[in-house]
Biopython code that builds the backbone (N, CA, C, O; Angstrom):
import numpy as np
from Bio.PDB.StructureBuilder import StructureBuilder

atoms = [
    (1, "MET", "N", (-18.217, 4.368, -6.784)),
    (1, "MET", "CA", (-17.109, 4.211, -6.470)),
    (1, "MET", "C", (-16.553, 4.511, -4.863)),
    (1, "MET", "O", (-16.361, 5.666, -4.485)),
    (2, "ASP", "N", (-16.272, 3.082, -3.791)),
    (2, "ASP", "CA", (-15.265, 4.408, -2.085)),
    (2, "ASP", "C", (-14.305, 4.682, -2.663)),
    (2, "ASP", "O", (-14.171, 5.086, -3.818)),
    (3, "LEU", "N", (-13.310, 4.401, -1.601)),
    (3, "LEU", "CA", (-12.638, 5.228, -1.661)),
    (3, "LEU", "C", (-11.250, 4.233, -0.934)),
    (3, "LEU", "O", (-10.180, 4.029, -1.509)),
    (4, "TYR", "N", (-11.598, 3.768, 0.326)),
    (4, "TYR", "CA", (-11.633, 2.909, 0.888)),
    (4, "TYR", "C", (-11.646, 0.727, 0.833)),
    (4, "TYR", "O", (-12.418, -0.087, 1.341)),
    (5, "ASP", "N", (-10.795, 0.617, 0.244)),
    (5, "ASP", "CA", (-11.057, -1.304, 0.231)),
    (5, "ASP", "C", (-12.319, -1.259, 1.599)),
    (5, "ASP", "O", (-13.173, -0.540, 2.117)),
    (6, "ASP", "N", (-11.690, -2.561, 1.676)),
    (6, "ASP", "CA", (-12.717, -3.004, 3.114)),
    (6, "ASP", "C", (-11.440, -3.482, 3.957)),
    (6, "ASP", "O", (-11.797, -4.538, 4.478)),
    (7, "GLU", "N", (-10.724, -3.332, 4.163)),
    (7, "GLU", "CA", (-9.934, -3.677, 5.274)),
    (7, "GLU", "C", (-9.087, -2.592, 5.863)),
    (7, "GLU", "O", (-8.516, -2.643, 6.953)),
    (8, "GLN", "N", (-9.075, -1.084, 4.554)),
    (8, "GLN", "CA", (-9.044, 0.063, 4.565)),
    (8, "GLN", "C", (-10.264, 1.323, 5.957)),
    (8, "GLN", "O", (-10.119, 2.252, 6.752)),
    (9, "ALA", "N", (-11.439, 0.335, 5.337)),
    (9, "ALA", "CA", (-12.461, 1.163, 6.005)),
    (9, "ALA", "C", (-13.116, 0.882, 7.517)),
    (9, "ALA", "O", (-13.726, 1.636, 8.274)),
    (10, "LEU", "N", (-12.658, -0.790, 7.660)),
    (10, "LEU", "CA", (-12.653, -0.824, 8.812)),
    (10, "LEU", "C", (-11.142, -0.843, 10.145)),
    (10, "LEU", "O", (-11.006, -1.279, 11.288)),
    (11, "ALA", "N", (-10.123, 0.020, 8.983)),
    (11, "ALA", "CA", (-8.977, 0.635, 10.016)),
    (11, "ALA", "C", (-9.910, 2.288, 10.520)),
    (11, "ALA", "O", (-9.859, 2.772, 11.651)),
    (12, "TRP", "N", (-10.768, 2.933, 9.217)),
    (12, "TRP", "CA", (-10.937, 3.643, 9.078)),
    (12, "TRP", "C", (-11.475, 4.187, 10.403)),
    (12, "TRP", "O", (-11.009, 5.023, 11.178)),
    (13, "LYS", "N", (-13.275, 3.022, 10.444)),
    (13, "LYS", "CA", (-13.774, 3.464, 11.479)),
    (13, "LYS", "C", (-13.366, 2.513, 12.956)),
    (13, "LYS", "O", (-14.045, 2.269, 13.954)),
    (14, "ALA", "N", (-12.605, 2.303, 12.754)),
    (14, "ALA", "CA", (-11.846, 1.858, 14.166)),
    (14, "ALA", "C", (-11.398, 3.425, 14.579)),
    (14, "ALA", "O", (-11.928, 3.830, 15.614)),
    (15, "ILE", "N", (-10.271, 4.574, 13.737)),
    (15, "ILE", "CA", (-9.777, 5.034, 14.155)),
    (15, "ILE", "C", (-10.849, 6.117, 14.195)),
    (15, "ILE", "O", (-10.337, 7.236, 14.205)),
    (16, "ASP", "N", (-12.116, 6.125, 14.220)),
    (16, "ASP", "CA", (-13.223, 7.322, 13.767)),
    (16, "ASP", "C", (-13.938, 6.658, 15.296)),
    (16, "ASP", "O", (-14.901, 7.259, 15.772)),
    (17, "ALA", "N", (-13.450, 5.522, 15.932)),
    (17, "ALA", "CA", (-14.829, 5.245, 17.162)),
    (17, "ALA", "C", (-13.969, 5.197, 18.283)),
    (17, "ALA", "O", (-14.248, 4.651, 19.351)),
    (18, "GLY", "N", (-12.765, 5.868, 17.973)),
    (18, "GLY", "CA", (-11.845, 5.816, 19.265)),
    (18, "GLY", "C", (-10.832, 4.911, 19.864)),
    (18, "GLY", "O", (-9.913, 5.001, 20.678)),
    (19, "GLN", "N", (-11.503, 3.807, 18.962)),
    (19, "GLN", "CA", (-10.424, 2.186, 18.775)),
    (19, "GLN", "C", (-9.556, 2.028, 19.110)),
    (19, "GLN", "O", (-9.245, 1.482, 20.169)),
    (20, "ALA", "N", (-8.419, 2.771, 17.723)),
    (20, "ALA", "CA", (-7.285, 3.074, 17.519)),
    (20, "ALA", "C", (-6.846, 4.143, 17.323)),
    (20, "ALA", "O", (-7.576, 4.937, 16.729)),
    (21, "PRO", "N", (-5.522, 4.568, 17.732)),
    (21, "PRO", "CA", (-4.845, 6.500, 18.074)),
    (21, "PRO", "C", (-5.201, 6.885, 16.707)),
    (21, "PRO", "O", (-5.011, 6.051, 15.821)),
    (22, "ALA", "N", (-5.638, 7.905, 16.441)),
    (22, "ALA", "CA", (-5.452, 8.474, 15.198)),
    (22, "ALA", "C", (-4.239, 8.454, 14.724)),
    (22, "ALA", "O", (-4.157, 8.370, 13.499)),
    (23, "HIS", "N", (-2.974, 8.522, 15.508)),
    (23, "HIS", "CA", (-1.412, 9.477, 14.965)),
    (23, "HIS", "C", (-1.137, 7.562, 14.747)),
    (23, "HIS", "O", (-0.449, 7.421, 13.736)),
    (24, "SER", "N", (-1.293, 6.916, 15.046)),
    (24, "SER", "CA", (-1.542, 5.572, 14.496)),
    (24, "SER", "C", (-0.865, 5.734, 12.924)),
    (24, "SER", "O", (-1.162, 6.733, 12.270)),
    (25, "VAL", "N", (-0.081, 4.858, 12.442)),
    (25, "VAL", "CA", (-0.218, 5.107, 10.561)),
    (25, "VAL", "C", (0.665, 4.514, 9.839)),
    (25, "VAL", "O", (1.836, 4.890, 9.878)),
    (26, "GLY", "N", (0.296, 3.569, 9.119)),
    (26, "GLY", "CA", (0.625, 2.604, 8.556)),
    (26, "GLY", "C", (0.863, 2.792, 7.194)),
    (26, "GLY", "O", (-0.094, 3.150, 6.509)),
    (27, "LEU", "N", (2.020, 2.611, 6.632)),
    (27, "LEU", "CA", (1.988, 2.678, 4.405)),
    (27, "LEU", "C", (2.558, 1.855, 4.510)),
    (27, "LEU", "O", (3.275, 1.516, 5.451)),
    (28, "GLY", "N", (2.293, 1.236, 3.290)),
    (28, "GLY", "CA", (2.393, 0.082, 2.417)),
    (28, "GLY", "C", (3.457, 0.527, 1.138)),
    (28, "GLY", "O", (3.315, 1.566, 0.495)),
    (29, "ILE", "N", (4.383, -0.324, 0.941)),
    (29, "ILE", "CA", (5.220, 0.161, -0.694)),
    (29, "ILE", "C", (5.170, -1.308, -1.062)),
    (29, "ILE", "O", (5.339, -1.948, -0.024)),
    (30, "GLY", "N", (4.973, -2.290, -2.335)),
    (30, "GLY", "CA", (5.172, -3.267, -2.937)),
    (30, "GLY", "C", (6.720, -3.002, -3.086)),
    (30, "GLY", "O", (7.204, -1.909, -2.791)),
    (31, "ILE", "N", (7.630, -4.273, -3.657)),
    (31, "ILE", "CA", (8.914, -4.064, -3.347)),
    (31, "ILE", "C", (8.906, -3.242, -5.053)),
    (31, "ILE", "O", (9.808, -2.504, -5.449)),
    (32, "GLU", "N", (7.543, -3.647, -5.920)),
    (32, "GLU", "CA", (8.476, -3.422, -6.983)),
    (32, "GLU", "C", (7.859, -1.624, -6.751)),
    (32, "GLU", "O", (6.750, -1.546, -7.278)),
    (33, "ARG", "N", (8.017, -1.130, -6.525)),
    (33, "ARG", "CA", (7.990, 0.417, -6.681)),
    (33, "ARG", "C", (9.789, 0.814, -5.605)),
    (33, "ARG", "O", (10.718, 1.560, -5.918)),
    (34, "LEU", "N", (9.617, -0.018, -4.433)),
    (34, "LEU", "CA", (11.503, 0.193, -3.790)),
    (34, "LEU", "C", (12.361, 0.437, -4.767)),
    (34, "LEU", "O", (13.131, 1.361, -5.027)),
    (35, "CYS", "N", (11.959, -1.006, -5.470)),
    (35, "CYS", "CA", (13.049, -0.651, -6.707)),
    (35, "CYS", "C", (12.713, 0.076, -7.356)),
    (35, "CYS", "O", (13.812, 0.194, -7.898)),
    (36, "MET", "N", (12.280, 0.579, -7.730)),
    (36, "MET", "CA", (12.044, 1.049, -8.708)),
    (36, "MET", "C", (12.881, 3.139, -8.310)),
    (36, "MET", "O", (13.654, 3.698, -9.088)),
    (37, "ALA", "N", (12.345, 3.791, -6.902)),
    (37, "ALA", "CA", (12.712, 4.052, -6.445)),
    (37, "ALA", "C", (14.837, 3.848, -5.986)),
    (37, "ALA", "O", (15.912, 4.434, -6.108)),
    (38, "ALA", "N", (14.449, 3.070, -5.650)),
    (38, "ALA", "CA", (16.214, 2.697, -5.518)),
    (38, "ALA", "C", (17.155, 2.895, -6.653)),
    (38, "ALA", "O", (18.153, 3.610, -6.741)),
    (39, "SER", "N", (16.517, 1.978, -7.611)),
    (39, "SER", "CA", (17.480, 2.208, -9.254)),
    (39, "SER", "C", (16.676, 3.675, -9.524)),
    (39, "SER", "O", (17.583, 4.506, -9.491)),
    (40, "GLY", "N", (15.663, 4.237, -9.723)),
    (40, "GLY", "CA", (15.769, 5.234, -10.956)),
    (40, "GLY", "C", (14.730, 4.862, -11.990)),
    (40, "GLY", "O", (13.789, 5.459, -12.513)),
    (41, "ILE", "N", (15.023, 4.184, -12.044)),
    (41, "ILE", "CA", (14.162, 3.177, -13.439)),
    (41, "ILE", "C", (12.215, 3.859, -13.169)),
    (41, "ILE", "O", (11.642, 4.038, -12.094)),
    (42, "LYS", "N", (11.628, 4.101, -14.715)),
    (42, "LYS", "CA", (10.551, 4.314, -14.536)),
    (42, "LYS", "C", (9.848, 3.698, -14.842)),
    (42, "LYS", "O", (8.958, 3.949, -14.029)),
    (43, "ASP", "N", (9.410, 2.845, -15.580)),
    (43, "ASP", "CA", (8.962, 1.654, -15.886)),
    (43, "ASP", "C", (9.175, 0.165, -14.531)),
    (43, "ASP", "O", (10.161, -0.399, -14.057)),
    (44, "ILE", "N", (7.336, -0.009, -14.290)),
    (44, "ILE", "CA", (7.267, -0.973, -13.055)),
    (44, "ILE", "C", (7.337, -2.118, -13.462)),
    (44, "ILE", "O", (7.712, -2.849, -12.546)),
    (45, "SER", "N", (7.148, -2.709, -14.479)),
    (45, "SER", "CA", (6.745, -3.731, -15.497)),
    (45, "SER", "C", (8.324, -4.755, -15.153)),
    (45, "SER", "O", (8.337, -5.915, -14.740)),
    (46, "VAL", "N", (9.789, -3.695, -15.550)),
    (46, "VAL", "CA", (11.069, -4.399, -15.386)),
    (46, "VAL", "C", (10.900, -5.440, -14.586)),
    (46, "VAL", "O", (11.216, -6.612, -14.791)),
    (47, "PHE", "N", (9.937, -4.538, -12.853)),
    (47, "PHE", "CA", (10.473, -5.566, -12.089)),
    (47, "PHE", "C", (9.178, -6.528, -11.560)),
    (47, "PHE", "O", (8.944, -6.885, -10.405)),
    (48, "GLN", "N", (8.324, -6.861, -12.947)),
    (48, "GLN", "CA", (7.229, -7.438, -12.759)),
    (48, "GLN", "C", (7.842, -8.993, -12.584)),
    (48, "GLN", "O", (8.991, -9.169, -12.989)),
    (49, "GLN", "N", (6.780, -10.655, -11.723)),
    (49, "GLN", "CA", (7.311, -11.471, -11.920)),
    (49, "GLN", "C", (7.893, -12.101, -13.158)),
    (49, "GLN", "O", (7.962, -11.438, -14.193)),
    (50, "SER", "N", (8.326, -13.378, -13.108)),
    (50, "SER", "CA", (8.418, -14.006, -14.362)),
    (50, "SER", "C", (7.072, -14.670, -14.130)),
    (50, "SER", "O", (6.353, -14.841, -13.145)),
    (51, "ALA", "N", (6.985, -15.101, -15.947)),
    (51, "ALA", "CA", (5.972, -16.895, -16.668)),
    (51, "ALA", "C", (5.898, -17.379, -15.390)),
    (51, "ALA", "O", (4.870, -17.450, -14.716)),
    (52, "GLN", "N", (6.976, -17.703, -15.074)),
    (52, "GLN", "CA", (7.782, -19.237, -14.290)),
    (52, "GLN", "C", (6.488, -19.329, -13.064)),
    (52, "GLN", "O", (5.745, -20.295, -12.885)),
    (53, "PHE", "N", (6.483, -17.562, -12.044)),
    (53, "PHE", "CA", (5.410, -17.979, -10.825)),
    (53, "PHE", "C", (4.748, -17.269, -11.746)),
    (53, "PHE", "O", (3.549, -17.032, -11.599)),
]
sb = StructureBuilder()
sb.init_structure("model")
sb.init_model(0)
sb.init_chain("A")
sb.init_seg("    ")
for serial, (resi, resn, name, xyz) in enumerate(atoms, 1):
    if name == "N":
        sb.init_residue(resn, " ", resi, " ")
    sb.init_atom(name, np.array(xyz, "f"), 0.0, 1.0, " ", f" {name:<3s}", serial, name[0])
structure = sb.get_structure()
């Protein structure tokens, strides 16, 4: 199993090749995890979409 998905592997290759600065950093967090952190709720299922969507 690879550590990175295809998009992450491309970013890593660009950094490794000097095409993107290594000090560039990105962070992704889903709205569900953000809501969990803000509310203190430990069960992510509370924030999952309803069946109608």
